[in-house]
N, CA, C and O atoms as CSV, one atom per row, in Angstrom:
chain,resi,resn,atom,element,x,y,z
A,1,MET,N,N,0.951,-1.128,0.077
A,1,MET,CA,C,-0.059,0.136,-0.063
A,1,MET,C,C,0.858,1.424,0.014
A,1,MET,O,O,1.865,1.453,0.721
A,2,SER,N,N,0.550,2.199,-0.554
A,2,SER,CA,C,1.120,3.600,-0.608
A,2,SER,C,C,0.882,4.457,0.479
A,2,SER,O,O,-0.023,4.243,1.285
A,3,GLU,N,N,1.635,5.406,0.543
A,3,GLU,CA,C,1.556,6.444,1.720
A,3,GLU,C,C,0.164,7.352,1.382
A,3,GLU,O,O,-0.537,7.327,0.370
A,4,TRP,N,N,0.037,8.127,2.559
A,4,TRP,CA,C,-0.997,9.068,2.463
A,4,TRP,C,C,-0.861,10.238,1.326
A,4,TRP,O,O,0.300,10.586,1.108
A,5,GLN,N,N,-1.552,10.680,0.817
A,5,GLN,CA,C,-1.232,11.790,-0.148
A,5,GLN,C,C,-2.186,12.800,-0.135
A,5,GLN,O,O,-3.343,12.425,0.056
A,6,PRO,N,N,-1.978,14.055,-0.300
A,6,PRO,CA,C,-2.799,15.296,-0.163
A,6,PRO,C,C,-4.282,15.055,-1.138
A,6,PRO,O,O,-4.189,14.460,-2.212
A,7,ILE,N,N,-5.319,15.458,-0.753
A,7,ILE,CA,C,-6.448,15.221,-1.465
A,7,ILE,C,C,-6.253,15.942,-2.693
A,7,ILE,O,O,-6.925,15.529,-3.638
A,8,GLU,N,N,-5.544,16.855,-2.894
A,8,GLU,CA,C,-5.574,17.543,-4.305
A,8,GLU,C,C,-5.014,16.721,-5.208
A,8,GLU,O,O,-5.294,16.904,-6.393
A,9,THR,N,N,-4.215,15.775,-4.874
A,9,THR,CA,C,-3.493,14.838,-5.934
A,9,THR,C,C,-4.390,13.533,-6.367
A,9,THR,O,O,-3.968,12.716,-7.185
A,10,ALA,N,N,-5.639,13.428,-5.749
A,10,ALA,CA,C,-6.332,12.193,-6.089
A,10,ALA,C,C,-6.943,12.502,-7.517
A,10,ALA,O,O,-7.190,13.608,-7.998
A,11,PRO,N,N,-7.136,11.181,-8.101
A,11,PRO,CA,C,-7.552,11.300,-9.292
A,11,PRO,C,C,-9.103,11.758,-9.366
A,11,PRO,O,O,-9.899,11.238,-8.585
A,12,ILE,N,N,-9.489,12.622,-10.198
A,12,ILE,CA,C,-10.825,13.286,-9.902
A,12,ILE,C,C,-11.769,12.735,-11.132
A,12,ILE,O,O,-12.055,13.495,-12.057
A,13,LYS,N,N,-12.210,11.464,-11.101
A,13,LYS,CA,C,-13.231,10.928,-12.091
A,13,LYS,C,C,-14.323,10.229,-11.376
A,13,LYS,O,O,-14.165,9.737,-10.258
A,14,ASP,N,N,-15.456,10.193,-12.052
A,14,ASP,CA,C,-16.661,9.686,-11.624
A,14,ASP,C,C,-16.419,8.249,-11.125
A,14,ASP,O,O,-15.883,7.408,-11.847
A,15,GLY,N,N,-16.848,7.981,-9.817
A,15,GLY,CA,C,-16.674,6.719,-9.218
A,15,GLY,C,C,-15.203,6.044,-8.812
A,15,GLY,O,O,-14.936,4.865,-8.579
A,16,PHE,N,N,-14.480,7.040,-8.812
A,16,PHE,CA,C,-12.969,6.762,-8.255
A,16,PHE,C,C,-13.270,6.577,-6.711
A,16,PHE,O,O,-13.908,7.368,-6.016
A,17,ALA,N,N,-12.595,5.185,-6.235
A,17,ALA,CA,C,-12.881,5.069,-4.547
A,17,ALA,C,C,-11.446,5.036,-4.139
A,17,ALA,O,O,-10.476,4.680,-4.808
A,18,ALA,N,N,-11.498,5.474,-2.916
A,18,ALA,CA,C,-10.085,5.367,-2.100
A,18,ALA,C,C,-10.348,5.423,-0.361
A,18,ALA,O,O,-11.407,5.664,0.218
A,19,LEU,N,N,-9.223,5.166,0.134
A,19,LEU,CA,C,-9.443,5.376,1.508
A,19,LEU,C,C,-9.095,6.891,1.697
A,19,LEU,O,O,-8.208,7.438,1.042
A,20,LEU,N,N,-9.822,7.503,2.599
A,20,LEU,CA,C,-9.957,8.806,2.674
A,20,LEU,C,C,-9.625,9.370,4.128
A,20,LEU,O,O,-10.216,8.735,5.002
A,21,TYR,N,N,-8.935,10.262,4.533
A,21,TYR,CA,C,-8.722,10.782,5.992
A,21,TYR,C,C,-9.642,11.900,6.043
A,21,TYR,O,O,-9.466,12.890,5.332
A,22,VAL,N,N,-10.694,11.785,6.911
A,22,VAL,CA,C,-11.719,12.973,7.139
A,22,VAL,C,C,-11.547,13.252,8.359
A,22,VAL,O,O,-12.164,12.530,9.143
A,23,PRO,N,N,-10.671,14.371,8.958
A,23,PRO,CA,C,-10.516,14.701,10.323
A,23,PRO,C,C,-11.906,15.445,10.854
A,23,PRO,O,O,-12.546,16.236,10.160
A,24,GLY,N,N,-12.250,15.065,12.169
A,24,GLY,CA,C,-13.427,15.756,12.656
A,24,GLY,C,C,-14.823,15.021,12.257
A,24,GLY,O,O,-15.901,15.317,12.774
A,25,ILE,N,N,-14.644,14.008,11.250
A,25,ILE,CA,C,-16.019,13.524,10.925
A,25,ILE,C,C,-16.796,12.827,12.190
A,25,ILE,O,O,-16.240,11.988,12.897
A,26,ASN,N,N,-18.135,13.265,12.395
A,26,ASN,CA,C,-18.860,12.800,13.425
A,26,ASN,C,C,-19.840,11.562,13.110
A,26,ASN,O,O,-21.016,11.711,12.780
A,27,ASP,N,N,-19.234,10.395,13.247
A,27,ASP,CA,C,-20.055,9.210,13.293
A,27,ASP,C,C,-20.163,8.492,14.493
A,27,ASP,O,O,-19.260,7.838,15.015
A,28,TRP,N,N,-21.428,8.659,14.954
A,28,TRP,CA,C,-21.866,8.243,16.374
A,28,TRP,C,C,-21.460,6.956,16.645
A,28,TRP,O,O,-21.163,6.677,17.806
A,29,GLN,N,N,-21.369,5.809,15.456
A,29,GLN,CA,C,-21.017,4.558,15.629
A,29,GLN,C,C,-19.546,4.465,15.747
A,29,GLN,O,O,-19.144,3.370,16.141
A,30,ARG,N,N,-18.904,5.110,15.568
A,30,ARG,CA,C,-17.423,5.080,15.335
A,30,ARG,C,C,-16.862,5.089,16.814
A,30,ARG,O,O,-17.135,6.000,17.596
A,31,PRO,N,N,-15.965,3.887,17.181
A,31,PRO,CA,C,-15.380,4.033,18.644
A,31,PRO,C,C,-14.282,5.015,18.569
A,31,PRO,O,O,-13.356,5.021,17.759
A,32,ARG,N,N,-14.548,5.965,19.667
A,32,ARG,CA,C,-13.754,7.051,19.848
A,32,ARG,C,C,-12.014,6.974,19.640
A,32,ARG,O,O,-11.314,7.954,19.383
A,33,ASN,N,N,-11.574,5.719,19.800
A,33,ASN,CA,C,-10.130,5.614,19.440
A,33,ASN,C,C,-9.727,5.347,18.095
A,33,ASN,O,O,-8.525,5.290,17.834
A,34,LEU,N,N,-10.650,5.166,17.154
A,34,LEU,CA,C,-10.418,4.770,15.721
A,34,LEU,C,C,-9.985,5.957,15.052
A,34,LEU,O,O,-10.469,6.983,15.529
A,35,PRO,N,N,-9.131,6.126,13.981
A,35,PRO,CA,C,-8.893,7.316,13.231
A,35,PRO,C,C,-9.790,7.476,12.294
A,35,PRO,O,O,-10.385,6.482,11.877
A,36,TYR,N,N,-10.085,8.838,11.742
A,36,TYR,CA,C,-11.189,9.354,10.958
A,36,TYR,C,C,-10.845,8.855,9.235
A,36,TYR,O,O,-10.773,9.609,8.265
A,37,ILE,N,N,-10.702,7.611,9.253
A,37,ILE,CA,C,-10.648,6.928,7.993
A,37,ILE,C,C,-11.817,6.302,7.415
A,37,ILE,O,O,-12.276,5.331,8.016
A,38,VAL,N,N,-12.423,6.727,6.258
A,38,VAL,CA,C,-13.461,6.053,5.450
A,38,VAL,C,C,-12.969,5.734,3.942
A,38,VAL,O,O,-11.921,6.127,3.430
A,39,VAL,N,N,-14.018,4.890,3.323
A,39,VAL,CA,C,-13.863,4.759,2.188
A,39,VAL,C,C,-14.822,5.371,1.227
A,39,VAL,O,O,-15.989,4.979,1.203
A,40,GLY,N,N,-14.366,6.374,0.380
A,40,GLY,CA,C,-15.068,7.262,-0.232
A,40,GLY,C,C,-15.134,7.289,-1.452
A,40,GLY,O,O,-14.288,6.582,-2.000
A,41,VAL,N,N,-16.013,7.992,-2.308
A,41,VAL,CA,C,-15.987,7.840,-3.741
A,41,VAL,C,C,-16.294,9.100,-4.298
A,41,VAL,O,O,-17.275,9.732,-3.907
A,42,TRP,N,N,-15.494,9.545,-5.231
A,42,TRP,CA,C,-15.941,10.796,-5.915
A,42,TRP,C,C,-17.060,10.553,-6.888
A,42,TRP,O,O,-17.119,9.537,-7.580
A,43,ASP,N,N,-17.989,11.570,-6.916
A,43,ASP,CA,C,-19.281,11.726,-7.343
A,43,ASP,C,C,-19.122,13.103,-8.216
A,43,ASP,O,O,-19.056,14.259,-7.797
A,44,GLY,N,N,-19.081,12.630,-9.522
A,44,GLY,CA,C,-18.843,13.516,-10.442
A,44,GLY,C,C,-20.101,14.517,-10.964
A,44,GLY,O,O,-20.025,15.362,-11.857
A,45,ASN,N,N,-21.118,14.219,-10.256
A,45,ASN,CA,C,-22.570,14.882,-10.557
A,45,ASN,C,C,-22.450,16.209,-10.326
A,45,ASN,O,O,-21.615,16.482,-9.463
A,46,VAL,N,N,-23.101,17.259,-10.895
A,46,VAL,CA,C,-23.075,18.676,-10.700
A,46,VAL,C,C,-24.334,18.820,-9.907
A,46,VAL,O,O,-25.429,18.352,-10.218
A,47,ILE,N,N,-24.019,19.594,-8.739
A,47,ILE,CA,C,-25.274,20.040,-7.794
A,47,ILE,C,C,-25.557,21.696,-8.181
A,47,ILE,O,O,-24.724,22.602,-8.189
A,48,GLY,N,N,-26.780,21.757,-8.445
A,48,GLY,CA,C,-27.030,23.091,-8.784
A,48,GLY,C,C,-26.306,23.978,-9.876
A,48,GLY,O,O,-26.377,25.204,-9.955
A,49,GLY,N,N,-25.577,23.107,-10.724
A,49,GLY,CA,C,-24.750,23.654,-11.748
A,49,GLY,C,C,-23.572,24.493,-11.237
A,49,GLY,O,O,-23.058,25.251,-12.060
A,50,ASN,N,N,-23.036,24.459,-9.905
A,50,ASN,CA,C,-22.109,25.149,-9.602
A,50,ASN,C,C,-20.978,24.426,-8.857
A,50,ASN,O,O,-20.205,25.009,-8.096
A,51,ARG,N,N,-20.940,23.239,-9.107
A,51,ARG,CA,C,-19.804,22.247,-8.480
A,51,ARG,C,C,-19.436,21.168,-9.567
A,51,ARG,O,O,-20.216,20.654,-10.368
A,52,ALA,N,N,-18.275,20.964,-9.450
A,52,ALA,CA,C,-17.621,20.119,-10.566
A,52,ALA,C,C,-17.573,18.565,-9.918
A,52,ALA,O,O,-16.976,17.714,-10.577
A,53,GLY,N,N,-18.147,18.207,-8.726
A,53,GLY,CA,C,-18.024,17.020,-8.195
A,53,GLY,C,C,-17.904,17.234,-6.851
A,53,GLY,O,O,-17.893,18.399,-6.455
A,54,TYR,N,N,-17.779,16.022,-5.806
A,54,TYR,CA,C,-17.611,16.069,-4.499
A,54,TYR,C,C,-17.189,14.642,-4.138
A,54,TYR,O,O,-17.091,13.682,-4.903
A,55,TRP,N,N,-16.932,14.700,-2.663
A,55,TRP,CA,C,-16.555,13.303,-1.999
A,55,TRP,C,C,-17.701,12.942,-1.348
A,55,TRP,O,O,-18.381,13.793,-0.775
A,56,VAL,N,N,-18.051,11.586,-1.368
A,56,VAL,CA,C,-19.096,10.893,-0.519
A,56,VAL,C,C,-18.580,9.638,0.132
A,56,VAL,O,O,-17.593,9.026,-0.276
A,57,CYS,N,N,-19.323,9.291,1.188
A,57,CYS,CA,C,-18.981,7.991,1.731
A,57,CYS,C,C,-20.162,7.196,2.024
A,57,CYS,O,O,-21.220,7.813,1.895
A,58,ASP,N,N,-20.260,5.823,2.432
A,58,ASP,CA,C,-21.276,5.290,2.684
A,58,ASP,C,C,-21.780,5.151,4.343
A,58,ASP,O,O,-22.587,4.356,4.824
A,59,LEU,N,N,-21.010,6.201,4.992
A,59,LEU,CA,C,-21.527,6.261,6.413
A,59,LEU,C,C,-22.901,6.959,6.516
A,59,LEU,O,O,-22.840,8.187,6.455
A,60,ALA,N,N,-23.897,6.518,6.632
A,60,ALA,CA,C,-25.194,7.368,6.445
A,60,ALA,C,C,-25.193,8.172,7.769
A,60,ALA,O,O,-25.541,9.347,7.648
A,61,GLU,N,N,-24.857,7.743,9.030
A,61,GLU,CA,C,-25.038,8.370,10.368
A,61,GLU,C,C,-24.097,9.607,10.567
A,61,GLU,O,O,-24.175,10.228,11.627
A,62,ILE,N,N,-23.281,9.962,9.675
A,62,ILE,CA,C,-22.517,11.062,10.021
A,62,ILE,C,C,-23.056,12.445,9.916
A,62,ILE,O,O,-23.877,12.772,9.059
A,63,GLU,N,N,-22.516,13.329,10.910
A,63,GLU,CA,C,-23.012,14.790,10.553
A,63,GLU,C,C,-24.388,15.125,10.414
A,63,GLU,O,O,-24.785,15.952,9.592
A,64,GLY,N,N,-25.329,14.328,11.416
A,64,GLY,CA,C,-26.684,14.686,11.191
A,64,GLY,C,C,-27.476,13.844,10.117
A,64,GLY,O,O,-28.706,13.883,10.085
A,65,TYR,N,N,-26.769,13.115,9.277
A,65,TYR,CA,C,-27.680,12.355,8.132
A,65,TYR,C,C,-27.986,11.005,8.644
A,65,TYR,O,O,-27.254,10.299,9.337
A,66,GLU,N,N,-29.033,10.776,8.258
A,66,GLU,CA,C,-29.542,9.089,8.690
A,66,GLU,C,C,-30.114,8.553,7.559
A,66,GLU,O,O,-30.628,9.167,6.624
A,67,SER,N,N,-29.952,7.004,7.753
A,67,SER,CA,C,-30.621,6.321,6.630
A,67,SER,C,C,-32.024,6.278,6.930
A,67,SER,O,O,-32.506,6.608,8.013
A,68,SER,N,N,-32.727,5.819,5.836
A,68,SER,CA,C,-34.190,6.072,6.083
A,68,SER,C,C,-34.855,4.843,5.087
A,68,SER,O,O,-35.115,4.931,3.887
A,69,GLY,N,N,-35.045,3.645,6.015
A,69,GLY,CA,C,-35.483,2.559,4.963
A,69,GLY,C,C,-34.380,1.870,4.138
A,69,GLY,O,O,-33.328,1.476,4.643
A,70,ASP,N,N,-34.683,1.757,2.873
A,70,ASP,CA,C,-33.968,1.393,1.801
A,70,ASP,C,C,-33.279,2.645,1.085
A,70,ASP,O,O,-32.471,2.421,0.183
A,71,TYR,N,N,-33.525,3.731,1.397
A,71,TYR,CA,C,-32.770,4.899,0.954
A,71,TYR,C,C,-31.803,5.513,2.062
A,71,TYR,O,O,-32.124,5.763,3.224
A,72,ILE,N,N,-30.486,5.717,1.442
A,72,ILE,CA,C,-29.330,6.154,2.526
A,72,ILE,C,C,-28.633,7.459,1.937
A,72,ILE,O,O,-27.998,7.568,0.887
A,73,VAL,N,N,-28.898,8.325,2.808
A,73,VAL,CA,C,-28.212,9.721,2.293
A,73,VAL,C,C,-26.567,9.554,2.390
A,73,VAL,O,O,-25.980,9.234,3.423
A,74,HIS,N,N,-25.982,9.812,1.215
A,74,HIS,CA,C,-24.539,9.844,1.090
A,74,HIS,C,C,-24.073,11.080,1.378
A,74,HIS,O,O,-23.928,11.805,0.394
A,75,PRO,N,N,-23.748,11.614,2.607
A,75,PRO,CA,C,-23.203,13.048,2.821
A,75,PRO,C,C,-21.992,13.326,2.174
A,75,PRO,O,O,-21.135,12.484,1.906
A,76,LEU,N,N,-21.927,14.830,1.868
A,76,LEU,CA,C,-20.540,15.105,1.231
A,76,LEU,C,C,-19.623,15.219,2.572
A,76,LEU,O,O,-19.987,15.472,3.720
A,77,ILE,N,N,-18.243,14.938,2.036
A,77,ILE,CA,C,-17.224,14.935,3.305
A,77,ILE,C,C,-16.126,15.855,2.592
A,77,ILE,O,O,-16.167,16.304,1.447
A,78,ASN,N,N,-15.215,16.004,3.485
A,78,ASN,CA,C,-14.144,17.063,3.196
A,78,ASN,C,C,-12.782,16.403,3.531
A,78,ASN,O,O,-12.149,16.806,4.507
A,79,PRO,N,N,-12.351,15.478,2.810
A,79,PRO,CA,C,-11.169,14.778,3.399
A,79,PRO,C,C,-9.941,15.676,3.034
A,79,PRO,O,O,-9.951,16.537,2.154
A,80,THR,N,N,-8.851,15.343,3.859
A,80,THR,CA,C,-7.546,16.202,3.653
A,80,THR,C,C,-6.684,15.162,2.773
A,80,THR,O,O,-5.986,15.665,1.893
A,81,HIS,N,N,-6.663,13.856,2.914
A,81,HIS,CA,C,-5.690,12.925,2.428
A,81,HIS,C,C,-6.460,11.943,1.906
A,81,HIS,O,O,-7.635,11.831,2.256
A,82,TRP,N,N,-5.776,10.944,0.822
A,82,TRP,CA,C,-6.137,9.737,0.469
A,82,TRP,C,C,-5.222,8.776,0.212
A,82,TRP,O,O,-4.028,9.052,0.327
A,83,MET,N,N,-5.546,7.776,-0.091
A,83,MET,CA,C,-4.854,6.447,-0.390
A,83,MET,C,C,-5.467,5.489,-1.197
A,83,MET,O,O,-6.666,5.326,-0.973
A,84,PRO,N,N,-4.856,4.669,-2.262
A,84,PRO,CA,C,-5.438,3.815,-2.829
A,84,PRO,C,C,-6.029,2.657,-2.072
A,84,PRO,O,O,-5.405,2.197,-1.116
A,85,LEU,N,N,-7.237,2.132,-2.449
A,85,LEU,CA,C,-7.599,1.169,-1.916
A,85,LEU,C,C,-6.689,-0.289,-2.057
A,85,LEU,O,O,-6.156,-0.605,-3.120
A,86,PRO,N,N,-6.611,-1.036,-0.936
A,86,PRO,CA,C,-5.723,-2.349,-1.249
A,86,PRO,C,C,-6.495,-3.223,-2.184
A,86,PRO,O,O,-7.694,-3.130,-2.447
A,87,GLU,N,N,-5.642,-4.071,-2.639
A,87,GLU,CA,C,-6.260,-5.330,-3.140
A,87,GLU,C,C,-7.312,-6.246,-2.302
A,87,GLU,O,O,-7.026,-6.513,-1.135
A,88,PRO,N,N,-8.409,-6.687,-2.813
A,88,PRO,CA,C,-9.213,-7.338,-1.934
A,88,PRO,C,C,-8.467,-9.034,-1.982
A,88,PRO,O,O,-7.748,-9.514,-2.859
A,89,PRO,N,N,-8.887,-9.567,-0.882
A,89,PRO,CA,C,-8.343,-10.931,-0.608
A,89,PRO,C,C,-8.743,-11.874,-1.729
A,89,PRO,O,O,-9.731,-11.732,-2.450
A,90,LYS,N,N,-7.777,-12.935,-1.788
A,90,LYS,CA,C,-8.081,-13.627,-3.023
A,90,LYS,C,C,-8.689,-14.946,-2.495
A,90,LYS,O,O,-9.075,-15.808,-3.285
């Protein structure tokens, strides 16, 4: 696995997934001794015509967002660093 890199160096393409360091993320289910690391995805959809894309993660309970039945809110996150995902087990 490679080293952590500044988020500005991450490939910006729709669907790109990576490990993301998001300091201060408020996930009520995360034990307090764990680092602020999530799997995130770059979403290239434009919101209101004024964004070129944004990072999202699948933790629905962070920062006041909640899941509702089958629908999960994917909140925008503001990572500072990224790292490629490791290869899955064989």
